[in-house]
C-alpha positions as CSV (number, residue, x, y, z in Angstrom):
1,M,-0.1,0.1,0.0
2,S,1.2,3.5,-0.6
3,C,-0.7,6.7,-0.4
4,G,1.4,8.2,-3.3
5,K,3.1,10.9,-1.2
6,P,6.8,10.7,-0.4
7,H,7.6,9.8,3.2
8,E,10.9,9.1,5.1
9,T,9.4,5.5,5.8
10,D,7.5,3.7,3.1
11,C,3.7,2.9,3.6
12,S,4.2,-0.8,3.1
13,E,7.0,-0.8,5.7
14,V,4.9,1.0,8.3
15,L,2.0,-1.4,7.8
16,A,4.2,-4.4,8.0
17,E,5.3,-3.2,11.4
18,V,2.1,-2.2,12.9
19,W,1.9,-5.0,15.3
20,L,5.4,-4.4,16.6
21,F,4.4,-0.8,17.2
22,L,1.2,-1.7,19.0
23,D,3.1,-4.4,21.2
24,H,6.0,-1.9,21.9
25,E,8.4,-4.3,20.3
26,C,10.3,-1.8,18.3
27,D,13.1,0.4,19.6
28,V,12.4,4.0,20.5
29,E,14.1,5.4,17.1
30,R,11.8,3.2,15.0
31,R,8.8,3.9,17.1
32,Q,9.4,7.6,16.4
33,L,9.7,7.1,12.7
34,L,6.6,5.1,12.6
35,E,4.6,7.7,14.7
36,K,5.8,10.5,12.3
37,H,4.6,8.5,9.4
38,L,1.2,7.8,11.0
39,D,0.9,11.6,11.7
40,E,1.6,12.5,8.0
41,C,-0.3,9.7,6.2
42,S,-4.0,9.4,6.8
43,P,-4.4,6.1,4.9
44,C,-1.8,4.3,7.1
45,L,-3.3,6.0,10.1
46,E,-6.7,4.6,9.2
47,Q,-5.3,1.1,8.8
48,F,-3.4,1.5,12.0
49,G,-6.6,2.3,13.7
50,I,-8.3,-0.9,12.3
51,E,-5.4,-3.0,13.6
52,E,-5.5,-1.3,17.0
53,H,-9.2,-2.0,17.4
54,L,-8.6,-5.5,16.3
55,K,-6.1,-6.0,19.0
56,V,-8.4,-4.5,21.7
57,L,-11.1,-6.7,20.4
58,L,-9.0,-9.8,20.5
59,A,-7.8,-8.9,24.1
60,R,-11.4,-8.5,25.2
61,K,-12.8,-11.5,23.6
62,C,-9.9,-13.9,24.2
63,G,-8.5,-12.3,27.3
64,G,-10.2,-14.7,29.8
65,E,-8.4,-17.8,28.5
66,H,-4.6,-18.1,29.0
67,A,-2.5,-19.9,26.6
68,P,0.4,-21.9,27.9
69,E,3.7,-19.9,28.1
70,S,5.4,-22.2,25.7
71,L,2.8,-21.5,23.0
72,K,2.9,-17.7,23.6
73,Q,6.8,-17.8,23.2
74,R,6.7,-19.9,20.0
75,L,4.0,-17.4,18.6
76,R,6.3,-14.4,19.5
77,E,9.2,-16.0,17.9
78,K,7.3,-16.9,14.7
79,I,5.9,-13.3,14.4
80,R,9.3,-11.8,14.9
81,T,10.8,-14.1,12.3
82,T,8.1,-13.3,9.8
83,V,8.4,-9.5,10.4
84,I,12.2,-9.6,10.0
85,E,11.9,-11.6,6.8
86,Q,9.4,-9.1,5.4
87,T,11.2,-5.9,6.4
88,T,14.4,-4.4,7.9
89,V,13.4,-3.8,11.5
90,T,15.1,-3.7,15.0
91,V,13.3,-6.3,17.2
92,R,13.8,-5.8,21.0
93,R,14.5,-9.3,22.5
94,D,14.2,-8.1,26.2
95,V,10.4,-7.9,26.0
96,P,8.6,-10.9,27.6
């Protein structure tokens, strides 16, 4: 996706990293670049809003059941690996 306007960070890159942004899994510098892009780009901000609402909905609907820690860890690693393969990002490994 691209809004057609030049940005420091490409729209497709921002959207690929929305979940890292929402989960606070990107470093401060990357977070600032993503925030700047979202402030400048209404199509990306709209998509970000949809993703944010989805995350809240999932937490509300699935929050009562707790997955085993081993499953959560495997999912985190798979998500990180997939995101890294799709874009160039810095992933913080110190977040549980």
